[in-house]
N, C-alpha and C positions, 0 to 999 in steps of 0.2 A: 504494500500500500504506500510506503514512503516514496517509491519510485514514481508512482502516479502523482502524488502530491508535489514532488519536485518538478514534474513537467508542468503542472498547473501553476506553480509559483513562477516559473520561467515564462509561461504564456502570458501572464498578466502584463509584465513590462513590455513584452513584444507587441501586444494588442494596443497598449497606450502609445507606443512609438508609431505603429501603423495608423492610428487614429489621429495623430498629430497633437496629442495631449502633451507628450514630451518629445524632445528632439534629441537626436544623436549628434555628438560633436567629436571631431577627430582630436586626438591629443595634440597639444601645442608642440611645435617643433622645438627641440632643445637648442639653446643658444650655443653657437660655435664661434669661439674667438679666432679671428684671423689676424695674425701679427705679420710684421715685415718678413720674417723668414718662412712663413707658411706658403706652400705652393697649393693653389686651388686648381684642381684638374677636372676638366670636362671630358668624360669618356664616351661622348656621343660621336656620331660621324662628323666629318669636316663640314658637310652641308648643314647639319643641324647646328653646329657650332657657329657657322657663318650667319645663320638666321637669327642668332641671339644667344649670348653667353654671359656668365657673370664677369663683371669687370675685373680684369687682371688674370683670368683663368687661362691655362694652357690646354691645348687639345691633344689628347692621346686616345684614339679610338680603340676601345676594348674589343671591338668586333674585328679589327684588322688583324691580318696574319702576323704582323710585326710587333704587336703590343708587348709581348713578353721580352722581346729584344730591346724595345725602347725603354723598358723598365731598368735594364742593365746600365743605362746611362744616368740614372737617377741615384741620388744619395739615399740609401736605405735607412739612415738615421734621421733624416730631415722630417719635418712636419707636413703632412698632406691632408687636404680636404677634397673628397671625391664626390662628384654628382653626375647625373645623367638626365634623362627626360622624366622618368617615373620612379626610379629607385631600383629597378631590376639590374641594369648594367652596372650601376655603381656598386651594388653589393657583390657582383661577380668580380669587378676590378679590385675591390678591397680584399676579397679572398685571395686572388692571385698575387697581390702585392704582399700580403701577410705570408703566403707560402714562399715568396721569394726573399723573405727576411726583413721586410719593412717593419719598423717598430712603432711608428706614430702615424696611423692612417685612420681618418674619421670618415664615415659614410654619411654624407649630407642628404642622400636620397635624390628626389627629383629636383629639377631646377627651381621650381617655385618654393619648395621647402628649403632648399639650399639658400636662396636669396633671403628668405625670412630669417633663417637661423644665423647666417653670417652677416647680414646687414648690407651685403653687396648688391649693387644694382645690375639689371640685365642690360647689356649694351649690344649693338650690332657690330 
């Protein structure tokens, strides 16, 4: 009986949400401090980067065949903030960087979340 009761307790908030009585909200993006030595990396395609990127960001396309080779030219002890369009590619890039021995890599998610978290503006 407790299993059925648990389902009923869960159903009530879901019904209130569906009825518009309560609203869901996404958690606020954590603040990410970007200092002079921080490298902000946009891991989207060059075309996406050209259409708008965070001010000062460099472009390293995580989907390109040479991404892991490009990582070899970077300092693995430096501070990096990584973002993409929605957060999928940035998480993949962070995982690859950590596997390659990078010690200070932050996933800022998608470009909108990254702009909010870092305070950087989107530029063309």
